[in-house]
N, C-alpha and C positions, 0 to 999 in steps of 0.2 A: 183393192183395185190393182190391176197388173201394172207393172212399170211401163210396158208398151203403151198403155192408155194414158198414164200420168204425164209422160214426157211430152207428147203432142199437145195435150190439153194445156199444160203449163206453158209451152212455147206459144201457143195461140193466145193465151191470156196475157203473157208478157208482151208479145207483139202488139196486141190491141192496146195495152197500156202505153207502150212507147209511141204508138201512132197518135194517141190522144195528147201526149205531152209535147209533141213536136210543134214549134211555132208555125203560124200560118205562112204561106209563101209571101215573099216580098215583091212589091210592084217593080218589074224590070225597068220601066220607064223612069222611076224615081232613082233606081240604082245607076242608070245611065247618066241622068242629070248630076247625081252626086259624083260620079266618076269624072265627067267633063268639068265639073267645078273643083276637082281635086280634093274633095272631102275624104275620099277613101284612102288617102295617104295616111291620115291620122285617126280615122274612125271606121267602125264596122257596125252592122246592125246588131249583132249579138255578142261580140267580143270587144273587150277593152283593148285598144291598140295604144296609141299615144294619148288620144282623147277617149272620153267615155263611150261605151256602146250606146247606140241610139235607143235601144229598148230601155236601158237604164235612165236615159234622159226622159223618155216618155213616162216612165214609172214615177220619177221624181216630181214631174210637173203635172201629172194627171189631175184633172179637176181644177186646174188653175189657168183658165183661158186668158187671163190678163197678162200672163207671162210671155205669150207668143211674140208680141212686138218687141219686148225687151230682149228676147233671144235672137230675133232677127237682127237687131242693132248690134248685139254682142258678136254674132258671127261676122257681120259686115265689118265692124271696127276692130275686132279682136278683143282679147281679155283673158283673165285667168283668176285663179283662186277658189273657184267653186268646186272643181273636181280634182284638186291636188295642186302641185307646185308648177306644173307645165303651163306655159302661156300659149294661147291660140293666136296665131298670126291673123291680121286683118285679111278678109277675103273679098275685097272690093272688086277684083276682076271677075268674080262669079256673078256679080250683078245683084242688086237688091231684090229684084223680082224673083230670080231663081232661088235666092236664099229664103225668101218668104215662102215659096212653094215647098222647099225642102224642110224648113222648120215646121210648117203646118203638117206635112206628111210624117215627120219624125214624131211629133207629139201625138199623132193618131195611132202609132204602133201599139199593138197589144202587149 
């Protein structure tokens, strides 16, 4: 096979593989709520900032629906020790209903 044929074919195959590996788009409304609630100061969907990446949280708790309300309480009241030595401040100003919405969404991330 000629090199002129191999390179475009390889590039197409790699591009297709990379497209399949990309995470699905994130709900902009949820990111806006997270931003207004100041969650994005310490968290990101895909990257560890000060706190864990939300996809990592979803992965850790996948298949454990009983943990959702526990996480809501922990986000509301603050806590630490699960993801390292950093302590998460209480987030009462975000409101328990907004926290419940965000935790539900975070746990649904693929």
